[in-house]
DRENDREN-772241 format. One record per atom (N, C-alpha, C): residue number from 1; residue in three letters; atom name; x, y, z. Coordinates in steps of 0.02 Angstrom, whole numbers, plus 50000, padded with zeros to 5 digits. Layout:
LOPA volo lumba gukol    px    py    pz
LOPA  NUM   ALA    CA     X     Y     Z
...
***
This chain:
LOPA volo lumba gukol    px    py    pz
LOPA    1   MET     N 50041 49936 49998
LOPA    1   MET    CA 50005 49991 50007
LOPA    1   MET     C 50035 50065 49995
LOPA    2   SER     N 50020 50119 49981
LOPA    2   SER    CA 50055 50181 49967
LOPA    2   SER     C 50044 50211 50027
LOPA    3   ASP     N 50104 50250 50036
LOPA    3   ASP    CA 50101 50287 50097
LOPA    3   ASP     C 50066 50363 50098
LOPA    4   LEU     N 50011 50352 50127
LOPA    4   LEU    CA 49968 50428 50114
LOPA    4   LEU     C 49978 50470 50177
LOPA    5   ARG     N 50034 50459 50225
LOPA    5   ARG    CA 50040 50509 50275
LOPA    5   ARG     C 50057 50578 50260
LOPA    6   PRO     N 50034 50621 50294
LOPA    6   PRO    CA 50049 50703 50278
LOPA    6   PRO     C 50130 50712 50272
LOPA    7   GLY     N 50155 50678 50314
LOPA    7   GLY    CA 50226 50688 50315
LOPA    7   GLY     C 50262 50658 50253
LOPA    8   ALA     N 50243 50604 50236
LOPA    8   ALA    CA 50270 50561 50167
LOPA    8   ALA     C 50259 50614 50110
LOPA    9   GLN     N 50196 50632 50098
LOPA    9   GLN    CA 50177 50678 50046
LOPA    9   GLN     C 50217 50736 50051
LOPA   10   ALA     N 50226 50765 50098
LOPA   10   ALA    CA 50267 50826 50107
LOPA   10   ALA     C 50343 50823 50086
LOPA   11   ARG     N 50373 50752 50112
LOPA   11   ARG    CA 50436 50732 50086
LOPA   11   ARG     C 50440 50734 50010
LOPA   12   ARG     N 50391 50696 49971
LOPA   12   ARG    CA 50394 50690 49900
LOPA   12   ARG     C 50394 50755 49873
LOPA   13   ARG     N 50339 50803 49906
LOPA   13   ARG    CA 50347 50873 49855
LOPA   13   ARG     C 50421 50903 49877
LOPA   14   THR     N 50444 50888 49927
LOPA   14   THR    CA 50512 50922 49944
LOPA   14   THR     C 50563 50901 49895
LOPA   15   ASP     N 50569 50828 49883
LOPA   15   ASP    CA 50597 50806 49843
LOPA   15   ASP     C 50608 50821 49761
LOPA   16   ALA     N 50537 50834 49746
LOPA   16   ALA    CA 50520 50854 49678
LOPA   16   ALA     C 50550 50930 49671
LOPA   17   GLN     N 50538 50964 49713
LOPA   17   GLN    CA 50562 51041 49714
LOPA   17   GLN     C 50637 51046 49712
LOPA   18   GLU     N 50660 51000 49751
LOPA   18   GLU    CA 50737 50994 49749
LOPA   18   GLU     C 50766 50964 49684
LOPA   19   GLY     N 50731 50922 49653
LOPA   19   GLY    CA 50753 50894 49586
LOPA   19   GLY     C 50744 50954 49530
LOPA   20   VAL     N 50699 50993 49538
LOPA   20   VAL    CA 50682 51048 49489
LOPA   20   VAL     C 50746 51109 49505
LOPA   21   ARG     N 50764 51107 49564
LOPA   21   ARG    CA 50812 51158 49573
LOPA   21   ARG     C 50885 51140 49551
LOPA   22   ALA     N 50883 51080 49553
LOPA   22   ALA    CA 50950 51041 49535
LOPA   22   ALA     C 50967 51051 49458
LOPA   23   VAL     N 50913 51036 49423
LOPA   23   VAL    CA 50906 51046 49347
LOPA   23   VAL     C 50923 51119 49336
LOPA   24   ALA     N 50887 51162 49364
LOPA   24   ALA    CA 50894 51233 49358
LOPA   24   ALA     C 50969 51258 49362
LOPA   25   ARG     N 51000 51233 49423
LOPA   25   ARG    CA 51064 51242 49429
LOPA   25   ARG     C 51115 51217 49380
LOPA   26   VAL     N 51102 51159 49362
LOPA   26   VAL    CA 51150 51123 49312
LOPA   26   VAL     C 51142 51165 49242
LOPA   27   ALA     N 51071 51184 49220
LOPA   27   ALA    CA 51070 51229 49155
LOPA   27   ALA     C 51098 51295 49165
LOPA   28   ALA     N 51105 51322 49229
LOPA   28   ALA    CA 51131 51389 49247
LOPA   28   ALA     C 51215 51377 49240
LOPA   29   ILE     N 51233 51326 49277
LOPA   29   ILE    CA 51303 51323 49260
LOPA   29   ILE     C 51323 51305 49198
LOPA   30   ALA     N 51297 51267 49153
LOPA   30   ALA    CA 51315 51245 49094
LOPA   30   ALA     C 51313 51315 49051
LOPA   31   LEU     N 51252 51358 49059
LOPA   31   LEU    CA 51258 51420 49016
LOPA   31   LEU     C 51313 51473 49036
LOPA   32   ALA     N 51331 51472 49100
LOPA   32   ALA    CA 51380 51521 49126
LOPA   32   ALA     C 51444 51490 49094
LOPA   33   LEU     N 51460 51427 49095
LOPA   33   LEU    CA 51521 51398 49071
LOPA   33   LEU     C 51522 51406 48990
LOPA   34   ALA     N 51468 51403 48964
LOPA   34   ALA    CA 51465 51412 48882
LOPA   34   ALA     C 51479 51489 48879
LOPA   35   ALA     N 51447 51538 48917
LOPA   35   ALA    CA 51455 51606 48901
LOPA   35   ALA     C 51525 51634 48912
LOPA   36   SER     N 51559 51596 48961
LOPA   36   SER    CA 51626 51624 48972
LOPA   36   SER     C 51665 51611 48919
LOPA   37   ALA     N 51648 51564 48868
LOPA   37   ALA    CA 51696 51547 48813
LOPA   37   ALA     C 51675 51576 48750
LOPA   38   CYS     N 51622 51616 48753
LOPA   38   CYS    CA 51591 51639 48694
LOPA   38   CYS     C 51592 51719 48695
LOPA   39   THR     N 51582 51754 48640
LOPA   39   THR    CA 51577 51820 48638
LOPA   39   THR     C 51505 51848 48626
LOPA   40   THR     N 51459 51803 48614
LOPA   40   THR    CA 51394 51833 48600
LOPA   40   THR     C 51349 51776 48642
LOPA   41   LEU     N 51287 51814 48650
LOPA   41   LEU    CA 51232 51769 48689
LOPA   41   LEU     C 51208 51715 48647
LOPA   42   ASP     N 51208 51734 48579
LOPA   42   ASP    CA 51183 51678 48529
LOPA   42   ASP     C 51228 51624 48536
LOPA   43   LYS     N 51293 51639 48535
LOPA   43   LYS    CA 51349 51571 48542
LOPA   43   LYS     C 51342 51534 48597
LOPA   44   ALA     N 51332 51571 48656
LOPA   44   ALA    CA 51328 51539 48725
LOPA   44   ALA     C 51265 51496 48731
LOPA   45   VAL     N 51203 51523 48694
LOPA   45   VAL    CA 51140 51483 48692
LOPA   45   VAL     C 51161 51413 48652
LOPA   46   GLY     N 51200 51422 48600
LOPA   46   GLY    CA 51210 51369 48562
LOPA   46   GLY     C 51243 51316 48578
LOPA   47   LYS     N 51283 51330 48642
LOPA   47   LYS    CA 51322 51273 48676
LOPA   47   LYS     C 51278 51233 48722
LOPA   48   VAL     N 51217 51256 48735
LOPA   48   VAL    CA 51174 51208 48773
LOPA   48   VAL     C 51139 51168 48726
LOPA   49   PRO     N 51134 51099 48728
LOPA   49   PRO    CA 51106 51071 48678
LOPA   49   PRO     C 51031 51068 48682
LOPA   50   TRP     N 50999 51078 48740
LOPA   50   TRP    CA 50933 51084 48750
LOPA   50   TRP     C 50897 51145 48696
LOPA   51   PHE     N 50951 51199 48687
LOPA   51   PHE    CA 50930 51258 48648
LOPA   51   PHE     C 50937 51252 48579
LOPA   52   THR     N 50961 51202 48554
LOPA   52   THR    CA 50994 51203 48479
LOPA   52   THR     C 50943 51157 48437
LOPA   53   THR     N 50881 51145 48459
LOPA   53   THR    CA 50831 51095 48437
LOPA   53   THR     C 50824 51131 48352
LOPA   54   MET     N 50807 51192 48355
LOPA   54   MET    CA 50796 51227 48298
LOPA   54   MET     C 50849 51258 48260
LOPA   55   ARG     N 50910 51257 48296
LOPA   55   ARG    CA 50976 51293 48271
LOPA   55   ARG     C 51006 51242 48230
LOPA   56   ASP     N 51015 51177 48253
LOPA   56   ASP    CA 51051 51134 48207
LOPA   56   ASP     C 51009 51081 48164
LOPA   57   GLN     N 50990 51109 48099
LOPA   57   GLN    CA 50941 51076 48061
LOPA   57   GLN     C 50965 51078 47990
LOPA   58   PRO     N 50950 51044 47939
LOPA   58   PRO    CA 50962 51047 47874
LOPA   58   PRO     C 50941 51124 47852
LOPA   59   ALA     N 50993 51158 47809
LOPA   59   ALA    CA 50963 51220 47784
LOPA   59   ALA     C 51005 51241 47716
LOPA   60   ILE     N 50958 51269 47673
LOPA   60   ILE    CA 50997 51282 47602
LOPA   60   ILE     C 51049 51345 47613
LOPA   61   ARG     N 51101 51335 47596
LOPA   61   ARG    CA 51161 51374 47597
LOPA   61   ARG     C 51152 51440 47550
LOPA   62   PRO     N 51183 51495 47566
LOPA   62   PRO    CA 51177 51558 47507
LOPA   62   PRO     C 51194 51534 47432
LOPA   63   PHE     N 51147 51552 47386
LOPA   63   PHE    CA 51160 51537 47316
LOPA   63   PHE     C 51155 51462 47300
LOPA   64   GLU     N 51128 51433 47343
LOPA   64   GLU    CA 51117 51350 47339
LOPA   64   GLU     C 51043 51340 47306
LOPA   65   LEU     N 51036 51306 47254
LOPA   65   LEU    CA 50967 51291 47232
LOPA   65   LEU     C 50938 51232 47286
LOPA   66   PRO     N 50871 51251 47292
LOPA   66   PRO    CA 50846 51196 47348
LOPA   66   PRO     C 50838 51123 47303
LOPA   67   ARG     N 50831 51132 47244
LOPA   67   ARG    CA 50826 51070 47199
LOPA   67   ARG     C 50855 51077 47130
LOPA   68   THR     N 50872 51028 47091
LOPA   68   THR    CA 50902 51041 47032
LOPA   68   THR     C 50850 51051 46979
LOPA   69   PRO     N 50858 51105 46941
LOPA   69   PRO    CA 50808 51116 46895
LOPA   69   PRO     C 50800 51064 46842
LOPA   70   PRO     N 50741 51050 46813
LOPA   70   PRO    CA 50721 50999 46762
LOPA   70   PRO     C 50768 51005 46698
LOPA   71   VAL     N 50793 50956 46670
LOPA   71   VAL    CA 50827 50963 46617
LOPA   71   VAL     C 50793 50994 46549
LOPA   72   GLY     N 50825 51045 46520
LOPA   72   GLY    CA 50784 51085 46466
LOPA   72   GLY     C 50753 51145 46492
LOPA   73   SER     N 50747 51157 46549
LOPA   73   SER    CA 50715 51221 46584
LOPA   73   SER     C 50751 51284 46563
LOPA   74   VAL     N 50709 51331 46551
LOPA   74   VAL    CA 50737 51392 46537
LOPA   74   VAL     C 50732 51450 46585
LOPA   75   PRO     N 50774 51493 46606
LOPA   75   PRO    CA 50768 51542 46668
LOPA   75   PRO     C 50734 51592 46627
LOPA   76   VAL     N 50686 51623 46674
LOPA   76   VAL    CA 50656 51682 46652
LOPA   76   VAL     C 50674 51746 46695
LOPA   77   THR     N 50720 51744 46742
LOPA   77   THR    CA 50751 51797 46773
LOPA   77   THR     C 50826 51789 46768
LOPA   78   GLY     N 50860 51836 46778
LOPA   78   GLY    CA 50931 51842 46796
LOPA   78   GLY     C 50959 51881 46748
LOPA   79   ARG     N 51021 51896 46736
LOPA   79   ARG    CA 51047 51946 46697
LOPA   79   ARG     C 51083 51929 46630
LOPA   80   GLU     N 51067 51962 46586
LOPA   80   GLU    CA 51085 51941 46516
LOPA   80   GLU     C 51161 51952 46505
LOPA   81   ASP     N 51191 51911 46457
LOPA   81   ASP    CA 51258 51922 46442
LOPA   81   ASP     C 51274 51984 46419
LOPA   82   SER     N 51331 52019 46433
LOPA   82   SER    CA 51345 52083 46410
LOPA   82   SER     C 51372 52073 46344
LOPA   83   LEU     N 51363 52131 46295
LOPA   83   LEU    CA 51382 52133 46228
LOPA   83   LEU     C 51443 52185 46224
LOPA   84   ASP     N 51491 52165 46183
LOPA   84   ASP    CA 51552 52211 46182
LOPA   84   ASP     C 51541 52264 46138
LOPA   85   LEU     N 51528 52320 46167
LOPA   85   LEU    CA 51516 52383 46122
LOPA   85   LEU     C 51582 52405 46088
LOPA   86   LEU     N 51641 52376 46100
LOPA   86   LEU    CA 51704 52394 46069
LOPA   86   LEU     C 51699 52361 46006
LOPA   87   LEU     N 51665 52314 45979
LOPA   87   LEU    CA 51653 52278 45918
LOPA   87   LEU     C 51598 52309 45882
LOPA   88   ASP     N 51599 52310 45825
LOPA   88   ASP    CA 51544 52340 45784
LOPA   88   ASP     C 51475 52306 45785
LOPA   89   LEU     N 51477 52245 45814
LOPA   89   LEU    CA 51415 52205 45822
LOPA   89   LEU     C 51373 52200 45761
LOPA   90   LYS     N 51402 52193 45713
LOPA   90   LYS    CA 51362 52183 45655
LOPA   90   LYS     C 51332 52119 45647
LOPA   91   ASN     N 51363 52070 45678
LOPA   91   ASN    CA 51330 52013 45675
LOPA   91   ASN     C 51272 51998 45710
LOPA   92   VAL     N 51254 52048 45758
LOPA   92   VAL    CA 51186 52049 45786
LOPA   92   VAL     C 51133 52080 45741
LOPA   93   VAL     N 51090 52036 45715
LOPA   93   VAL    CA 51041 52050 45647
LOPA   93   VAL     C 50980 52077 45695
LOPA   94   ASN     N 50958 52132 45654
LOPA   94   ASN    CA 50888 52155 45688
LOPA   94   ASN     C 50831 52106 45654
LOPA   95   PRO     N 50802 52077 45701
LOPA   95   PRO    CA 50742 52034 45678
LOPA   95   PRO     C 50678 52063 45670
LOPA   96   VAL     N 50673 52126 45675
LOPA   96   VAL    CA 50614 52161 45664
LOPA   96   VAL     C 50612 52207 45611
LOPA   97   ALA     N 50563 52195 45558
LOPA   97   ALA    CA 50561 52239 45500
LOPA   97   ALA     C 50532 52308 45522
LOPA   98   PRO     N 50558 52360 45487
LOPA   98   PRO    CA 50537 52426 45513
LOPA   98   PRO     C 50460 52443 45473
LOPA   99   THR     N 50424 52402 45498
LOPA   99   THR    CA 50351 52414 45472
LOPA   99   THR     C 50320 52471 45507
LOPA  100   ALA     N 50255 52490 45485
LOPA  100   ALA    CA 50229 52551 45519
LOPA  100   ALA     C 50212 52523 45589
LOPA  101   ALA     N 50188 52470 45599
LOPA  101   ALA    CA 50172 52453 45666
LOPA  101   ALA     C 50238 52450 45716
LOPA  102   SER     N 50294 52436 45694
LOPA  102   SER    CA 50353 52425 45731
LOPA  102   SER     C 50381 52511 45740
LOPA  103   LEU     N 50375 52540 45699
LOPA  103   LEU    CA 50384 52616 45702
LOPA  103   LEU     C 50343 52654 45755
LOPA  104   LYS     N 50286 52634 45750
LOPA  104   LYS    CA 50240 52655 45788
LOPA  104   LYS     C 50255 52649 45870
LOPA  105   ARG     N 50254 52586 45876
LOPA  105   ARG    CA 50285 52561 45942
LOPA  105   ARG     C 50353 52586 45964
LOPA  106   GLY     N 50399 52590 45918
LOPA  106   GLY    CA 50463 52612 45938
LOPA  106   GLY     C 50462 52690 45967
LOPA  107   LYS     N 50418 52730 45928
LOPA  107   LYS    CA 50406 52794 45949
LOPA  107   LYS     C 50371 52808 46013
LOPA  108   LEU     N 50320 52755 46028
LOPA  108   LEU    CA 50291 52755 46089
LOPA  108   LEU     C 50349 52747 46146
LOPA  109   VAL     N 50385 52689 46135
LOPA  109   VAL    CA 50434 52678 46188
LOPA  109   VAL     C 50486 52728 46197
LOPA  110   PHE     N 50508 52751 46135
LOPA  110   PHE    CA 50559 52817 46138
LOPA  110   PHE     C 50532 52868 46179
LOPA  111   GLU     N 50476 52899 46169
LOPA  111   GLU    CA 50451 52944 46196
LOPA  111   GLU     C 50438 52940 46264
LOPA  112   GLN     N 50436 52882 46292
LOPA  112   GLN    CA 50427 52858 46363
LOPA  112   GLN     C 50497 52870 46406
LOPA  113   TYR     N 50548 52842 46361
LOPA  113   TYR    CA 50609 52827 46402
LOPA  113   TYR     C 50661 52866 46377
LOPA  114   CYS     N 50662 52888 46311
LOPA  114   CYS    CA 50729 52918 46279
LOPA  114   CYS     C 50715 52992 46269
LOPA  115   ILE     N 50659 53019 46265
LOPA  115   ILE    CA 50649 53091 46240
LOPA  115   ILE     C 50683 53139 46300
LOPA  116   VAL     N 50675 53124 46354
LOPA  116   VAL    CA 50694 53170 46405
LOPA  116   VAL     C 50776 53190 46390
LOPA  117   CYS     N 50804 53144 46363
LOPA  117   CYS    CA 50887 53164 46348
LOPA  117   CYS     C 50888 53170 46276
LOPA  118   HIS     N 50864 53130 46236
LOPA  118   HIS    CA 50885 53148 46162
LOPA  118   HIS     C 50835 53190 46131
LOPA  119   GLY     N 50785 53203 46161
LOPA  119   GLY    CA 50740 53255 46139
LOPA  119   GLY     C 50690 53216 46082
LOPA  120   PRO     N 50638 53250 46059
LOPA  120   PRO    CA 50585 53223 46014
LOPA  120   PRO     C 50616 53196 45944
LOPA  121   LEU     N 50667 53233 45924
LOPA  121   LEU    CA 50693 53206 45858
LOPA  121   LEU     C 50763 53191 45858
LOPA  122   GLY     N 50781 53176 45918
LOPA  122   GLY    CA 50850 53145 45922
LOPA  122   GLY     C 50908 53194 45924
LOPA  123   HIS     N 50894 53260 45933
LOPA  123   HIS    CA 50944 53310 45925
LOPA  123   HIS     C 50981 53330 45988
LOPA  124   SER     N 50981 53294 46040
LOPA  124   SER    CA 51011 53306 46103
LOPA  124   SER     C 50976 53362 46145
LOPA  125   ASP     N 50916 53374 46131
LOPA  125   ASP    CA 50887 53431 46169
LOPA  125   ASP     C 50822 53415 46211
LOPA  126   GLY     N 50840 53361 46248
LOPA  126   GLY    CA 50782 53346 46300
LOPA  126   GLY     C 50782 53394 46352
LOPA  127   THR     N 50728 53377 46389
LOPA  127   THR    CA 50704 53424 46441
LOPA  127   THR     C 50762 53424 46512
LOPA  128   VAL     N 50799 53362 46510
LOPA  128   VAL    CA 50849 53365 46562
LOPA  128   VAL     C 50919 53386 46539
LOPA  129   VAL     N 50925 53402 46483
LOPA  129   VAL    CA 51001 53421 46450
LOPA  129   VAL     C 51023 53477 46488
LOPA  130   PRO     N 50980 53529 46496
LOPA  130   PRO    CA 51009 53602 46530
LOPA  130   PRO     C 51043 53580 46594
LOPA  131   LYS     N 51024 53533 46626
LOPA  131   LYS    CA 51041 53527 46700
LOPA  131   LYS     C 51087 53456 46694
LOPA  132   PHE     N 51115 53430 46635
LOPA  132   PHE    CA 51147 53369 46641
LOPA  132   PHE     C 51195 53359 46581
LOPA  133   VAL     N 51235 53320 46571
LOPA  133   VAL    CA 51289 53311 46523
LOPA  133   VAL     C 51250 53294 46458
LOPA  134   PRO     N 51247 53331 46404
LOPA  134   PRO    CA 51205 53327 46336
LOPA  134   PRO     C 51235 53256 46308
LOPA  135   PRO     N 51189 53218 46295
LOPA  135   PRO    CA 51198 53152 46257
LOPA  135   PRO     C 51213 53170 46184
LOPA  136   PRO     N 51246 53119 46139
LOPA  136   PRO    CA 51258 53136 46068
LOPA  136   PRO     C 51200 53142 46036
LOPA  137   ASP     N 51207 53180 45995
LOPA  137   ASP    CA 51145 53187 45940
LOPA  137   ASP     C 51133 53115 45897
LOPA  138   LEU     N 51091 53094 45894
LOPA  138   LEU    CA 51075 53036 45864
LOPA  138   LEU     C 51068 53038 45786
LOPA  139   THR     N 51059 53104 45760
LOPA  139   THR    CA 51060 53097 45686
LOPA  139   THR     C 51126 53121 45654
LOPA  140   LEU     N 51172 53127 45699
LOPA  140   LEU    CA 51243 53138 45667
LOPA  140   LEU     C 51275 53086 45635
LOPA  141   ASP     N 51317 53090 45590
LOPA  141   ASP    CA 51340 53023 45552
LOPA  141   ASP     C 51380 52967 45597
LOPA  142   VAL     N 51412 52995 45651
LOPA  142   VAL    CA 51437 52943 45701
LOPA  142   VAL     C 51387 52901 45721
LOPA  143   THR     N 51334 52914 45736
LOPA  143   THR    CA 51272 52866 45763
LOPA  143   THR     C 51242 52832 45698
LOPA  144   LYS     N 51246 52876 45643
LOPA  144   LYS    CA 51209 52833 45585
LOPA  144   LYS     C 51253 52773 45568
LOPA  145   ASN     N 51319 52788 45571
LOPA  145   ASN    CA 51363 52732 45546
LOPA  145   ASN     C 51365 52669 45593
LOPA  146   ARG     N 51333 52685 45657
LOPA  146   ARG    CA 51326 52621 45699
LOPA  146   ARG     C 51297 52572 45675
LOPA  147   SER     N 51306 52511 45695
LOPA  147   SER    CA 51261 52455 45669
LOPA  147   SER     C 51200 52451 45714
LOPA  148   ASP     N 51146 52412 45686
LOPA  148   ASP    CA 51086 52404 45726
LOPA  148   ASP     C 51099 52372 45784
LOPA  149   GLY     N 51143 52327 45792
LOPA  149   GLY    CA 51173 52285 45848
LOPA  149   GLY     C 51195 52328 45894
LOPA  150   TYR     N 51242 52381 45882
LOPA  150   TYR    CA 51272 52422 45924
LOPA  150   TYR     C 51218 52468 45960
LOPA  151   LEU     N 51166 52495 45923
LOPA  151   LEU    CA 51110 52529 45962
LOPA  151   LEU     C 51071 52483 45997
LOPA  152   TYR     N 51062 52427 45979
LOPA  152   TYR    CA 51029 52378 46021
LOPA  152   TYR     C 51057 52360 46083
LOPA  153   ALA     N 51126 52361 46088
LOPA  153   ALA    CA 51172 52352 46144
LOPA  153   ALA     C 51166 52414 46191
LOPA  154   MET     N 51166 52474 46160
LOPA  154   MET    CA 51170 52525 46208
LOPA  154   MET     C 51104 52538 46230
LOPA  155   ILE     N 51051 52512 46208
LOPA  155   ILE    CA 50985 52516 46247
LOPA  155   ILE     C 50978 52462 46301
LOPA  156   ARG     N 51007 52410 46282
LOPA  156   ARG    CA 51009 52359 46332
LOPA  156   ARG     C 51044 52370 46391
LOPA  157   GLN     N 51109 52389 46379
LOPA  157   GLN    CA 51158 52390 46440
LOPA  157   GLN     C 51191 52456 46442
LOPA  158   GLY     N 51178 52501 46401
LOPA  158   GLY    CA 51208 52576 46408
LOPA  158   GLY     C 51278 52575 46405
LOPA  159   ARG     N 51297 52636 46411
LOPA  159   ARG    CA 51383 52644 46411
LOPA  159   ARG     C 51387 52719 46432
LOPA  160   GLY     N 51438 52730 46471
LOPA  160   GLY    CA 51454 52801 46484
LOPA  160   GLY     C 51408 52825 46528
LOPA  161   ILE     N 51381 52886 46502
LOPA  161   ILE    CA 51330 52922 46532
LOPA  161   ILE     C 51263 52901 46535
LOPA  162   MET     N 51257 52847 46485
LOPA  162   MET    CA 51193 52823 46474
LOPA  162   MET     C 51181 52764 46515
LOPA  163   PRO     N 51138 52770 46554
LOPA  163   PRO    CA 51116 52706 46597
LOPA  163   PRO     C 51087 52651 46561
LOPA  164   ARG     N 51082 52585 46586
LOPA  164   ARG    CA 51050 52529 46563
LOPA  164   ARG     C 50975 52545 46557
LOPA  165   TYR     N 50948 52515 46500
LOPA  165   TYR    CA 50875 52526 46494
LOPA  165   TYR     C 50848 52453 46485
LOPA  166   GLY     N 50898 52394 46491
LOPA  166   GLY    CA 50876 52340 46469
LOPA  166   GLY     C 50815 52309 46523
LOPA  167   ASP     N 50823 52333 46581
LOPA  167   ASP    CA 50768 52309 46630
LOPA  167   ASP     C 50690 52347 46622
LOPA  168   LYS     N 50699 52394 46578
LOPA  168   LYS    CA 50636 52426 46558
LOPA  168   LYS     C 50607 52418 46492
LOPA  169   VAL     N 50655 52424 46442
LOPA  169   VAL    CA 50637 52406 46374
LOPA  169   VAL     C 50657 52339 46359
LOPA  170   ARG     N 50614 52298 46359
LOPA  170   ARG    CA 50629 52229 46337
LOPA  170   ARG     C 50607 52198 46273
LOPA  171   GLY     N 50629 52142 46257
LOPA  171   GLY    CA 50602 52092 46206
LOPA  171   GLY     C 50618 52136 46144
LOPA  172   LEU     N 50566 52126 46097
LOPA  172   LEU    CA 50570 52165 46025
LOPA  172   LEU     C 50556 52238 46034
LOPA  173   ASP     N 50546 52267 46090
LOPA  173   ASP    CA 50538 52337 46096
LOPA  173   ASP     C 50595 52364 46087
LOPA  174   ARG     N 50655 52342 46105
LOPA  174   ARG    CA 50724 52368 46093
LOPA  174   ARG     C 50738 52371 46013
LOPA  175   TRP     N 50718 52333 45981
LOPA  175   TRP    CA 50724 52341 45907
LOPA  175   TRP     C 50669 52382 45883
LOPA  176   ASN     N 50617 52393 45903
LOPA  176   ASN    CA 50571 52438 45881
LOPA  176   ASN     C 50603 52511 45892
LOPA  177   VAL     N 50629 52524 45946
LOPA  177   VAL    CA 50662 52585 45957
LOPA  177   VAL     C 50720 52600 45909
LOPA  178   VAL     N 50762 52545 45895
LOPA  178   VAL    CA 50814 52545 45845
LOPA  178   VAL     C 50778 52571 45779
LOPA  179   ASN     N 50728 52534 45763
LOPA  179   ASN    CA 50696 52550 45703
LOPA  179   ASN     C 50670 52629 45693
LOPA  180   TYR     N 50643 52650 45755
LOPA  180   TYR    CA 50623 52716 45751
LOPA  180   TYR     C 50683 52767 45757
LOPA  181   VAL     N 50741 52749 45785
LOPA  181   VAL    CA 50803 52796 45784
LOPA  181   VAL     C 50821 52798 45704
LOPA  182   ARG     N 50812 52755 45680
LOPA  182   ARG    CA 50833 52750 45600
LOPA  182   ARG     C 50792 52793 45557
LOPA  183   LEU     N 50725 52791 45583
LOPA  183   LEU    CA 50680 52836 45545
LOPA  183   LEU     C 50696 52911 45565
LOPA  184   LEU     N 50721 52924 45626
LOPA  184   LEU    CA 50739 52993 45645
LOPA  184   LEU     C 50802 53009 45605
LOPA  185   GLN     N 50845 52971 45590
LOPA  185   GLN    CA 50901 52975 45544
LOPA  185   GLN     C 50897 52987 45478
LOPA  186   GLY     N 50835 52967 45455
LOPA  186   GLY    CA 50822 52972 45381
LOPA  186   GLY     C 50843 52907 45349
LOPA  187   ILE     N 50866 52860 45384
LOPA  187   ILE    CA 50899 52799 45350
LOPA  187   ILE     C 50839 52766 45320
LOPA  188   ILE     N 50785 52765 45359
LOPA  188   ILE    CA 50729 52725 45324
LOPA  188   ILE     C 50661 52765 45309
LOPA  189   PRO     N 50625 52764 45265
LOPA  189   PRO    CA 50573 52809 45253
LOPA  189   PRO     C 50520 52801 45297
LOPA  190   PRO     N 50480 52865 45302
LOPA  190   PRO    CA 50415 52856 45347
LOPA  190   PRO     C 50373 52808 45324
LOPA  191   PRO     N 50333 52776 45380
LOPA  191   PRO    CA 50286 52732 45353
LOPA  191   PRO     C 50232 52751 45315
LOPA  192   ASP     N 50204 52711 45278
LOPA  192   ASP    CA 50136 52729 45238
LOPA  192   ASP     C 50079 52726 45276
LOPA  193   THR     N 50064 52791 45306
LOPA  193   THR    CA 50006 52777 45359
LOPA  193   THR     C 49937 52761 45339
LOPA  194   THR     N 49928 52757 45274
LOPA  194   THR    CA 49860 52741 45246
LOPA  194   THR     C 49863 52654 45243
LOPA  195   ALA     N 49918 52624 45251
LOPA  195   ALA    CA 49908 52547 45261
LOPA  195   ALA     C 49879 52524 45329
LOPA  196   ALA     N 49852 52473 45324
LOPA  196   ALA    CA 49821 52440 45392
LOPA  196   ALA     C 49884 52423 45420
LOPA  197   ALA     N 49885 52447 45491
LOPA  197   ALA    CA 49954 52431 45533
LOPA  197   ALA     C 49926 52375 45572
LOPA  198   ALA     N 49971 52320 45585
LOPA  198   ALA    CA 49965 52256 45619
LOPA  198   ALA     C 49977 52276 45685
LOPA  199   PRO     N 49957 52227 45739
LOPA  199   PRO    CA 49966 52244 45805
LOPA  199   PRO     C 50039 52252 45819
LOPA  200   ALA     N 50076 52301 45855
LOPA  200   ALA    CA 50131 52313 45874
LOPA  200   ALA     C 50168 52264 45916
LOPA  201   ALA     N 50217 52231 45901
LOPA  201   ALA    CA 50263 52182 45936
LOPA  201   ALA     C 50282 52204 46001
LOPA  202   GLY     N 50294 52157 46042
LOPA  202   GLY    CA 50321 52182 46107
LOPA  202   GLY     C 50267 52197 46163
LOPA  203   PRO     N 50294 52185 46228
LOPA  203   PRO    CA 50237 52206 46283
LOPA  203   PRO     C 50237 52283 46288
LOPA  204   ARG     N 50191 52305 46330
LOPA  204   ARG    CA 50176 52374 46348
LOPA  204   ARG     C 50243 52394 46384
LOPA  205   PRO     N 50258 52457 46379
LOPA  205   PRO    CA 50326 52482 46400
LOPA  205   PRO     C 50325 52470 46475
LOPA  206   GLY     N 50379 52447 46511
LOPA  206   GLY    CA 50386 52435 46572
LOPA  206   GLY     C 50360 52374 46602
LOPA  207   SER     N 50319 52334 46557
LOPA  207   SER    CA 50294 52273 46587
LOPA  207   SER     C 50343 52216 46568
LOPA  208   PRO     N 50326 52161 46617
LOPA  208   PRO    CA 50379 52113 46609
LOPA  208   PRO     C 50373 52067 46537
LOPA  209   ARG     N 50424 52035 46516
LOPA  209   ARG    CA 50425 52001 46457
LOPA  209   ARG     C 50369 51948 46462
***
């Protein structure tokens, strides 16, 4: 039979309390010893196994993929490879014909992103020029003689005082702007406005690809 006497119950309670105090003292001593060998509280707590349940676990390292991408998958984000502007880039072919739709689209994008520096007709007379370094006149021979690939690369990654616009002007819109610049330069004739224009290629300026 169990001992139900008040004195026995009191002793059991006392023993239990002493056990809790002993565990607390051991934990405090362990924490103090760990803290004496560490410089931060985080490292000190890490020395006590009871506190490392959430700390010591599998984790993905920085720049480590959580899983291998499927074979043949194509990334939709990231940085494009740089084009060497010191080359003539004539091997970069313009895939967009200078149709009325392309020129209309190029004009829209040009007036949204380029006009503030280059001006409405490309003469380096944009609204910010009086307070900034003037950009080159797009209608001069030096720019006329540049290849379409060079103009495309300038739009995509910039050079010198011209910032990169590749994150804003994307996809075929870059080539639409190149075609419109060629129109401003007089290299291609104005479009036939009487012809039915097809829908412009490329997303809305500033929208994702």
